[in-house]
C-alpha positions, 0 to 999 in steps of 0.5 A, a space after each residue: 449806900 444807905 440801903 445797903 447799910 440798912 440791909 447789913 444792919 438788919 443782918 446784924 440784928 439776926 446775928 445778935 438774936 442767933 447769939 442769944 439763941 446759942 447762949 441759952 443752950 450752953 453754959 460757962 465760958 462758952 455762954 460768955 463768948 455768945 453774949 459777947 458776940 451778942 453785944 458786938 452784933 447789937 452795937 454794930 447793928 445800931 451803929 449801922 442803923 443810925 448811919 442809915 437813918 441819916 439819909 433815909 426816912 426814920 419810919 421806913 428805915 426802922 420798919 425795914 430794919 425790924 422786918 429784916 431782923 424778924 424774917 431772918 430770926 424766924 428763918 434762923 429759928 426754923 433752919 438752925 434751932 429746928 422751930 416749927 415751919 407751919 403754914 401760917 408762920 410761913 404765910 405771915 413771913 411772906 406777907 412781911 417780906 412783901 411789906 418790906 419790899 413795898 416800903 422800899 418801893 414807896 420810899 424811892 418815889 
């Protein structure tokens, strides 16, 4: 169950980065709504991370959480914000994913 909470926490990390990206594109009350979404996602992500680290090693949990957030945010940047998808960018995203999977595998040992 802790791994599921950690994955959801990572997805909320992606969501708060997405909200920041949207907030910088708009003005006025619309930006305020995106900032509120940012705060809700940030709080949810942190609370789920706290819960997950009660059963998982902190080093592994934090690395996986930030990895999910980094990979997800880069993918959101590429697919939604039209950031470049260069070979090296994708190469390092793949290596990050392999590292995250490796951390989960060794944490289970």
